[in-house]
C-alpha positions as CSV (number, residue, x, y, z in Angstrom):
1,M,20.7,-12.4,-0.3
2,K,18.4,-15.2,0.6
3,L,14.9,-13.8,0.9
4,G,11.6,-15.1,2.2
5,F,8.6,-13.3,0.8
6,I,5.1,-13.7,2.4
7,G,2.1,-12.4,0.4
8,L,2.2,-12.7,-3.4
9,G,-0.8,-10.6,-4.3
10,V,-1.3,-7.7,-6.7
11,M,1.6,-5.8,-5.1
12,G,3.7,-8.7,-3.7
13,A,3.9,-10.8,-6.8
14,P,5.7,-8.1,-9.0
15,M,7.8,-7.0,-6.1
16,A,9.1,-10.6,-5.5
17,A,9.7,-11.0,-9.2
18,H,11.8,-7.8,-9.2
19,L,13.9,-9.2,-6.3
20,V,14.5,-12.4,-8.3
21,A,15.6,-10.3,-11.3
22,A,18.0,-8.4,-9.1
23,G,19.8,-11.6,-8.3
24,H,18.3,-12.5,-4.9
25,D,17.3,-16.1,-3.9
26,V,13.6,-15.6,-3.3
27,S,11.3,-18.2,-1.6
28,G,7.7,-17.0,-1.6
29,F,4.5,-18.1,0.1
30,D,0.9,-17.2,-0.5
31,V,-2.4,-18.8,0.6
32,H,-3.2,-19.1,-3.1
33,A,-0.9,-21.7,-4.6
34,A,-1.1,-20.2,-8.1
35,A,0.8,-17.2,-6.8
36,G,3.7,-19.3,-5.7
37,E,3.7,-21.1,-9.1
38,K,3.9,-17.7,-10.8
39,L,6.9,-16.8,-8.7
40,A,8.6,-20.1,-9.6
41,A,8.0,-19.3,-13.3
42,A,9.9,-16.0,-12.7
43,G,12.9,-17.9,-11.2
44,G,12.0,-17.9,-7.5
45,R,10.8,-20.8,-5.4
46,A,7.3,-21.6,-4.3
47,A,7.3,-22.3,-0.6
48,T,4.8,-24.6,1.0
49,S,4.3,-22.6,4.2
50,V,5.4,-19.4,6.0
51,A,8.0,-21.5,7.9
52,D,9.3,-22.9,4.6
53,A,9.7,-19.5,3.1
54,V,11.4,-18.1,6.2
55,A,13.8,-20.9,6.9
56,G,17.4,-19.8,6.5
57,A,16.4,-16.4,5.1
58,D,18.6,-13.3,5.6
59,V,15.6,-11.1,5.0
60,V,11.9,-11.8,5.4
61,I,9.4,-9.5,3.6
62,T,5.7,-9.4,4.4
63,M,3.2,-7.8,2.0
64,L,-0.3,-8.5,3.5
65,P,-3.7,-6.8,3.5
66,N,-4.0,-5.7,7.1
67,H,-2.8,-6.0,10.6
68,P,-4.6,-9.3,11.5
69,Q,-2.9,-11.1,8.7
70,V,0.5,-9.6,9.6
71,E,0.0,-10.5,13.3
72,E,-0.9,-14.1,12.3
73,V,2.0,-14.5,9.9
74,V,4.6,-12.9,12.2
75,L,3.5,-13.7,15.8
76,A,1.6,-17.0,15.6
77,A,3.2,-20.4,16.3
78,G,5.2,-21.4,13.2
79,G,5.3,-17.8,12.1
80,V,8.2,-15.5,11.2
81,L,9.4,-14.9,14.7
82,D,9.2,-18.6,15.5
83,T,11.1,-19.6,12.4
84,A,13.6,-16.8,11.5
85,E,17.1,-17.1,12.6
86,P,18.6,-14.6,15.1
87,G,20.0,-11.7,13.2
88,A,17.5,-12.0,10.4
89,L,15.8,-8.8,9.2
90,L,12.0,-8.6,8.9
91,I,10.7,-5.9,6.6
92,D,6.9,-5.5,6.8
93,M,5.8,-3.6,3.6
94,S,2.1,-3.9,4.4
95,T,0.0,-0.9,5.3
96,I,-1.1,-1.4,8.9
97,R,-1.6,0.4,12.2
98,P,1.5,2.1,13.6
99,E,1.0,0.4,17.0
100,T,1.1,-3.0,15.4
101,S,4.4,-2.2,13.8
102,I,5.8,-1.1,17.2
103,A,4.4,-4.2,18.9
104,I,6.0,-6.5,16.3
105,A,9.4,-4.7,16.7
106,E,9.2,-5.2,20.5
107,A,8.3,-8.9,20.2
108,A,11.1,-9.4,17.6
109,R,13.7,-7.8,19.9
110,D,13.4,-10.7,22.3
111,K,14.1,-13.1,19.4
112,K,17.1,-11.0,18.3
113,I,15.3,-10.4,15.0
114,R,15.6,-6.9,13.4
115,V,12.4,-5.2,12.1
116,L,11.5,-2.4,9.7
117,D,8.1,-1.1,8.9
118,A,8.2,-0.1,5.2
119,P,4.8,0.6,3.7
120,V,4.8,1.6,0.0
121,S,2.9,4.0,-2.2
122,G,2.5,3.8,-6.0
123,G,-0.1,1.1,-6.3
124,Q,-0.1,-1.8,-8.7
125,A,1.6,0.2,-11.4
126,G,4.4,1.2,-9.1
127,A,4.9,-2.4,-8.0
128,E,5.0,-3.6,-11.6
129,Q,7.4,-0.8,-12.7
130,A,9.6,-1.1,-9.6
131,S,9.0,2.6,-8.9
132,L,7.4,2.5,-5.5
133,S,7.8,5.2,-2.9
134,I,8.9,3.5,0.4
135,M,8.7,5.1,3.8
136,V,10.7,3.2,6.4
137,G,10.5,3.2,10.1
138,G,13.1,1.5,12.4
139,D,16.8,1.7,13.1
140,A,19.1,3.5,10.7
141,A,21.6,0.6,10.5
142,D,18.8,-1.8,9.6
143,F,17.6,0.6,6.9
144,E,21.0,0.7,5.4
145,A,21.2,-3.1,5.4
146,A,17.9,-3.3,3.6
147,T,19.0,-0.9,0.8
148,P,19.5,-3.7,-1.8
149,V,15.9,-4.9,-1.2
150,F,14.4,-1.4,-1.5
151,D,16.5,-0.5,-4.5
152,A,15.0,-3.5,-6.4
153,V,11.4,-2.4,-5.9
154,G,11.3,1.3,-5.4
155,K,12.6,4.7,-6.5
156,T,11.9,7.1,-3.6
157,I,13.2,5.4,-0.5
158,V,13.4,7.4,2.8
159,H,14.1,6.5,6.4
160,V,11.4,8.6,8.2
161,G,12.0,7.7,11.8
162,P,11.7,5.0,14.5
163,H,9.5,1.9,14.5
164,G,6.0,2.9,13.4
165,A,7.0,6.1,11.7
166,G,6.7,4.5,8.2
167,Q,3.1,3.6,8.9
168,V,2.3,7.2,10.1
169,V,3.8,8.6,6.9
170,K,1.8,6.1,4.9
171,A,-1.4,7.2,6.8
172,A,-0.6,10.8,5.9
173,N,-0.1,9.7,2.3
174,Q,-3.4,8.0,2.1
175,L,-5.4,10.9,3.6
176,V,-3.8,13.3,1.0
177,V,-4.5,10.9,-1.9
178,G,-8.1,10.4,-0.8
179,G,-8.6,14.1,-0.4
180,I,-7.2,14.9,-3.8
181,Y,-9.4,12.2,-5.5
182,G,-12.4,13.7,-3.8
183,L,-11.6,17.2,-5.0
184,V,-10.9,16.1,-8.5
185,A,-14.2,14.3,-8.5
186,E,-16.0,17.4,-7.4
187,A,-14.2,19.4,-10.1
188,I,-15.4,17.0,-12.8
189,V,-18.9,17.2,-11.6
190,L,-18.8,21.0,-11.4
191,L,-17.3,21.3,-14.9
192,E,-19.8,18.9,-16.5
193,A,-22.8,20.3,-14.8
194,S,-21.8,23.8,-16.0
195,G,-21.5,22.7,-19.6
196,V,-17.7,22.8,-19.7
197,D,-15.7,19.9,-21.2
198,A,-14.1,18.2,-18.1
199,A,-11.1,16.8,-20.0
200,T,-10.2,20.3,-21.2
201,G,-10.7,21.9,-17.8
202,L,-8.6,19.3,-16.1
203,D,-5.8,19.8,-18.6
204,V,-5.6,23.4,-17.5
205,L,-5.7,22.5,-13.8
206,A,-2.9,19.9,-14.3
207,G,-0.6,22.6,-15.7
208,G,-1.1,25.1,-12.8
209,L,-0.9,25.2,-9.1
210,A,-3.6,22.6,-8.8
211,G,-1.5,20.1,-10.6
212,S,-0.8,16.8,-8.9
213,R,0.4,13.3,-9.6
214,I,-3.2,12.2,-9.5
215,L,-4.3,14.7,-12.1
216,E,-1.3,13.7,-14.2
217,L,-2.1,10.0,-14.1
218,K,-5.8,9.7,-13.6
219,R,-7.7,12.7,-15.1
220,K,-8.3,10.9,-18.4
221,S,-9.5,7.7,-16.9
222,M,-11.8,9.5,-14.4
223,V,-13.4,11.6,-17.1
224,E,-13.9,8.4,-19.2
225,R,-15.3,6.6,-16.1
226,E,-12.7,3.9,-16.3
227,F,-12.3,2.5,-12.7
228,A,-10.4,-0.7,-13.2
229,P,-8.5,-1.1,-9.9
230,G,-5.0,-0.1,-9.4
231,F,-5.9,0.4,-5.7
232,R,-9.4,-0.6,-4.6
233,I,-11.8,1.5,-2.5
234,D,-12.0,-1.4,-0.1
235,L,-8.3,-1.0,0.7
236,H,-8.5,2.8,0.9
237,H,-11.3,2.4,3.3
238,K,-9.0,0.3,5.6
239,D,-6.3,2.9,5.2
240,M,-8.6,5.8,6.1
241,G,-9.4,4.0,9.3
242,I,-5.7,3.7,10.1
243,A,-5.4,7.5,9.5
244,L,-8.2,8.3,11.8
245,A,-6.9,6.0,14.5
246,A,-3.5,7.5,14.2
247,A,-5.0,11.0,14.7
248,R,-6.8,9.8,17.8
249,Q,-3.5,8.3,19.1
250,A,-1.7,11.6,18.4
251,D,-4.6,13.6,20.0
252,V,-5.1,15.8,16.9
253,A,-8.2,16.8,14.9
254,L,-8.2,16.0,11.2
255,P,-11.6,17.2,10.0
256,L,-11.0,17.0,6.3
257,T,-9.7,13.5,6.7
258,G,-12.9,12.5,8.6
259,L,-15.0,13.8,5.7
260,V,-12.9,12.0,3.1
261,A,-13.1,8.8,5.2
262,Q,-16.9,9.1,5.0
263,L,-16.9,9.5,1.3
264,V,-14.7,6.4,0.9
265,A,-17.0,4.5,3.3
266,A,-20.0,5.7,1.2
267,G,-18.3,4.3,-2.0
268,R,-17.9,1.0,-0.3
269,A,-21.5,0.9,1.0
270,M,-22.7,1.8,-2.6
271,G,-21.0,-1.4,-3.8
272,Y,-17.9,0.2,-5.4
273,G,-15.4,-1.4,-3.0
274,S,-13.8,-3.5,-5.8
275,L,-13.3,-0.4,-8.0
276,D,-10.3,1.9,-8.1
277,H,-10.3,4.7,-5.5
278,S,-10.8,7.2,-8.3
279,A,-14.4,5.9,-8.3
280,L,-15.0,8.5,-5.6
281,L,-16.3,10.3,-8.6
282,K,-19.4,8.0,-8.6
283,V,-20.1,8.9,-5.0
284,V,-19.9,12.7,-5.7
285,E,-22.1,12.2,-8.7
286,Q,-24.8,10.5,-6.7
287,L,-24.6,13.2,-3.9
288,S,-25.2,15.8,-6.7
289,G,-28.2,13.8,-8.1
290,R,-26.4,13.0,-11.3
291,V,-26.8,9.6,-12.8
292,P,-23.4,7.9,-12.7
293,A,-22.0,6.2,-15.8
294,E,-22.2,2.4,-16.0
295,V,-19.2,0.6,-14.7
């Protein structure tokens, strides 16, 4: 297929490269010209603008930081809805507010452009390994049409409901991930303060009912205080805001989510926003009066 890809950042760049490798004709645009050059080196085409990337595309993919950027790229003059041909499919793989995804789908309907919201989980490693989990909201027929795109970048690919449902599932994903990071951080602090080797203790936890993907992948780096970002605290802070807003919209109470959101916000306020979200350990250490290790 002919694809337009908008947003060639930490996640978007490897995703676009995988689509090229799968045989698709990919034109990509990013505000940083070097990102387009990297795509060109991988066999794609560096577009000069959003309109240039979208022109003639069967499918347009957006992978952007937050809803203001998605709204600007999709809804503004010269954006996706202005440029895409009727019948084109817009797949927004950004993590944004569910109401924004719904509003975009409604605006696109008038232009006869199909829309899916398809946020992803798996971080930079998942994007690089083409092993992302993709939660998709929109019409079932459009989901089926997008299968070749999803298969090139992900492993777990599920149609979860109508427009906006993908973003709700992603919000649930992020509140669970944040909560587990917070609890693993507390476990490390408790083990170390009690004179128990944290690495050994977490090895035991990982093999029992407390086991999780986070313990599997991150326990060693957390104990060693290695916080090079796979997913930055700044972005998780944004996502926790989405989760809390979704809870308000659904009229439900999520007290643990609120607490985790405050821990993430504290990490950002302490200057850890550019670190991996596993750096919640540094927040818990400070709350316990323990001197955190140097970054």
